[in-house]
ROTORLO-880785 format. One record per atom (N, C-alpha, C, CB): x negated, y negated, z. Coordinates in steps of 0.05 Angstrom, whole numbers, padded with zeros to 5 digits, always signed. Atoms other than C-alpha are relative to their C-alpha. Glycine has a CB too. Example, Ala and Ser with C-alpha at 12.3 -4.5 7.8 and 13.67 -1.06 7.14 Angstrom:
-00018+00024+00000 -00246+00090+00156 -00018-00024+00000 +00020-00001+00025 +00016+00024-00001 -00273+00021+00143 +00015-00022+00014 -00009-00009-00029 
end
This chain:
-00015+00014+00020 -00597-00410-00073 +00027+00013-00005 -00016-00001-00025 -00025-00013+00005 -00543-00358-00079 +00022-00010+00019 -00003+00030+00003 -00020+00011-00019 -00508-00386-00017 +00009-00028-00009 -00012-00002+00028 -00008+00026+00010 -00507-00455-00050 +00020+00002-00022 -00025-00016-00009 -00019-00004+00022 -00466-00426-00107 +00027+00010+00011 -00011+00020-00021 -00026-00008-00011 -00412-00403-00059 +00004+00030+00000 +00022-00013-00014 -00003-00029+00000 -00426-00328-00061 -00012+00012+00025 -00014+00012-00025 +00009-00011-00025 -00434-00310+00011 +00009+00029+00002 +00010-00016+00024 -00008-00028-00003 -00431-00236+00031 +00028+00002+00011 -00019+00014+00019 -00027-00001-00011 -00368-00252+00070 +00021-00004-00022 +00004-00022+00021 -00019+00004+00022 -00333-00278+00008 +00002+00024-00018 -00009-00025-00017 +00000-00024+00017 -00354-00217-00033 +00016+00022+00014 -00028+00009-00006 -00014-00021-00015 -00328-00171+00022 +00030-00006+00000 -00011+00002+00028 -00028+00008+00000 -00263-00210+00026 +00013+00005-00027 +00003-00030+00007 -00011-00005+00027 -00253-00206-00050 +00003+00031-00004 -00019-00011-00022 -00001-00029+00003 -00268-00131-00047 +00024+00011+00016 -00025+00013+00010 -00023-00010-00016 -00217-00119+00009 +00026-00008-00013 -00002-00012+00029 -00025+00008+00013 -00165-00160-00027 +00006+00017-00025 -00002-00030-00008 -00003-00017+00024 -00177-00120-00091 +00011+00027+00008 -00026+00003-00015 -00009-00026-00009 -00167-00055-00052 +00029-00002+00009 -00017+00011+00023 -00027+00004-00010 -00104-00082-00018 +00019-00003-00024 +00001-00024+00018 -00018+00004+00023 -00075-00102-00086 +00002+00026-00017 -00010-00023-00017 +00000-00024+00017 -00093-00036-00120 +00016+00023+00014 -00028+00009-00006 -00013-00022-00014 -00065+00010-00066 +00030+00004-00007 -00003-00004+00030 -00028-00005+00007 +00009-00002-00080 +00004+00007-00030 +00016-00026+00006 -00003-00005+00029 -00003+00003-00156 -00008+00029-00007 -00016-00019-00016 +00010-00027+00006 -00040+00070-00154 +00021+00021-00003 -00021+00008+00021 -00021-00021+00003 +00021+00115-00141 +00017-00005-00025 +00018+00000+00024 -00016+00006+00024 +00059+00080-00197 -00015+00008-00025 +00007-00030-00001 +00016-00008+00023 +00002+00091-00245 +00000+00030-00004 -00029-00009+00003 -00001-00029+00002 +00002+00165-00228 +00028+00009-00010 -00005+00013+00028 -00027-00007+00010 +00078+00168-00238 +00002-00005-00029 +00021-00017+00016 -00001+00006+00029 +00071+00135-00306 -00016+00021-00015 -00011-00028-00006 +00017-00021+00013 +00015+00185-00324 +00016+00026-00001 -00026+00004+00016 -00015-00025-00001 +00059+00244-00302 +00024-00001-00019 +00010+00006+00028 -00023+00003+00018 +00119+00217-00340 -00008+00001-00030 +00015-00026+00005 +00010-00001+00028 +00078+00208-00404 -00007+00029-00007 -00025-00018-00003 +00006-00029+00005 +00053+00280-00397 +00025+00016-00005 -00017+00011+00023 -00026-00014+00003 +00124+00305-00388 +00013-00007-00026 +00019-00007+00024 -00012+00009+00026 +00148+00264-00448 -00014+00015-00023 -00004-00030-00003 +00014-00014+00021 +00094+00296-00491 +00008+00029-00001 -00031-00002+00005 -00009-00028+00000 +00115+00366-00468 +00028+00002-00011 +00000+00010+00029 -00028-00001+00011 +00188+00351-00483 +00001-00005-00030 +00017-00021+00015 +00001+00004+00029 +00171+00324-00552 -00009+00025-00015 -00018-00024-00006 +00010-00025+00012 +00132+00388-00567 +00023+00021+00000 -00024+00010+00015 -00022-00019-00002 +00191+00430-00542 +00022-00007-00020 +00011+00000+00029 -00021+00008+00019 +00239+00389-00584 -00008+00008-00028 +00004-00031+00002 +00009-00008+00026 +00197+00401-00646 +00003+00030-00005 -00030-00009-00005 -00003-00029+00002 +00196+00476-00632 +00029+00008-00004 -00012+00014+00024 -00029-00007+00001 +00271+00478-00621 +00012-00009-00027 +00015-00013+00023 -00010+00008+00026 +00284+00439-00685 -00009+00020-00021 -00011-00029-00007 +00009-00021+00019 +00242+00490-00723 +00017+00025+00002 -00030+00006+00005 -00017-00023-00004 +00281+00547-00692 +00028-00005-00011 +00001+00008+00030 -00027+00007+00010 +00346+00511-00708 +00001+00002-00031 +00008-00028+00010 +00001-00001+00029 +00326+00503-00781 +00000+00030-00010 -00025-00014-00011 +00001-00029+00008 +00309+00578-00785 +00027+00013+00004 -00021+00014+00017 -00027-00012-00005 +00376+00597-00754 +00021-00010-00019 +00008-00007+00029 -00019+00010+00020 +00415+00551-00801 -00004+00014-00027 -00004-00030-00003 +00005-00014+00025 +00380+00583-00860 +00010+00029+00001 -00031-00001-00006 -00010-00027-00003 +00395+00652-00833 +00030+00002-00001 -00011+00012+00027 -00030+00001+00001 +00468+00633-00823 +00010-00004-00028 +00010-00023+00018 -00008+00003+00028 +00473+00609-00895 -00003+00026-00015 -00016-00023-00013 +00005-00025+00014 +00443+00674-00920 +00020+00021+00009 -00029+00010+00005 -00019-00020-00010 +00489+00715-00875 +00027-00003-00012 +00001-00001+00030 -00026+00005+00012 +00549+00682-00906 +00002+00005-00030 +00008-00028+00006 -00001-00005+00029 +00529+00698-00977 +00013+00027-00006 -00028-00002-00012 -00013-00024+00008 +00567+00752-01014 -00019+00023-00002 +00015-00003-00026 +00020-00022+00003 +00504+00792-01028 -00007+00012+00027 -00026-00011-00014 +00007-00010-00027 +00487+00797-00954 +00024+00015+00012 -00008-00023+00018 -00024-00014-00011 +00559+00815-00935 +00002+00027-00013 +00025-00017-00006 -00002-00025+00014 +00559+00869-00988 -00022+00020+00010 -00002-00003-00031 +00022-00017-00009 +00492+00896-00966 +00006+00012+00028 -00027-00016+00001 -00007-00010-00027 +00515+00901-00893 +00023+00020-00001 +00007-00024+00019 -00023-00017+00003 +00581+00932-00914 -00009+00028-00010 +00021-00012-00018 +00009-00025+00012 +00546+00986-00955 -00019+00015+00019 -00014-00004-00027 +00021-00013-00015 +00486+01001-00911 +00007+00006+00029 -00025-00016+00000 -00006-00004-00028 +00513+00993-00841 +00028+00011+00006 -00004-00026+00015 -00028-00008-00005 +00587+01005-00848 +00009+00023-00018 +00018-00024-00004 -00007-00023+00017 +00586+01058-00902 +00022-00005-00020 +00006+00024+00016 -00023+00006+00018 +00636+01022-00946 -00010+00003-00029 +00010-00029+00005 +00006-00003+00029 +00640+01033-01022 +00020-00017-00015 +00001+00030-00009 -00018+00015+00017 +00671+00995-01079 +00021+00019-00010 -00015-00014-00024 -00021-00017+00011 +00736+01020-01108 -00010+00016-00025 +00025-00016-00008 +00009-00017+00022 +00722+01078-01155 -00027+00013+00005 -00001-00016-00026 +00026-00012-00006 +00655+01095-01124 +00004+00023+00020 -00020-00021+00011 +00000-00022-00019 +00640+01158-01086 -00025-00001+00016 +00003+00028-00015 +00024+00001-00017 +00594+01158-01027 -00009+00029+00005 +00007-00014+00027 +00012-00026-00004 +00547+01216-01021 -00016-00001+00026 -00018+00009-00024 +00014+00000-00026 +00524+01233-00951 -00018+00025+00000 +00021+00001+00024 +00020-00021+00000 +00461+01274-00946 +00001+00014+00027 -00028-00011-00007 +00000-00016-00025 +00464+01330-00895 -00027+00014+00001 +00023+00019+00001 +00025-00013-00004 +00398+01353-00868 +00004+00026+00014 -00020-00018+00015 -00004-00026-00013 +00391+01426-00849 -00011+00001+00028 -00013+00022-00017 
end
């Protein structure tokens, strides 16, 4: 009865071969799309990390430009004093 419905083994094999023939050219493209999506995800993660670093650097830049930071660096690293002040340098024996 299965032959009367038009499902001969030859037809099933032909459909299978045709499916393989149609899938073969598409498979490399699917892999390329998969790889590109993976790369896109990596780049988006890298972008998020770089944006975070950029925010931190912008905040550091704003703090570095403040008068309190400039004064702290001038006193501690450059040994500068305000007019009228005397700097005492400790000499170790």
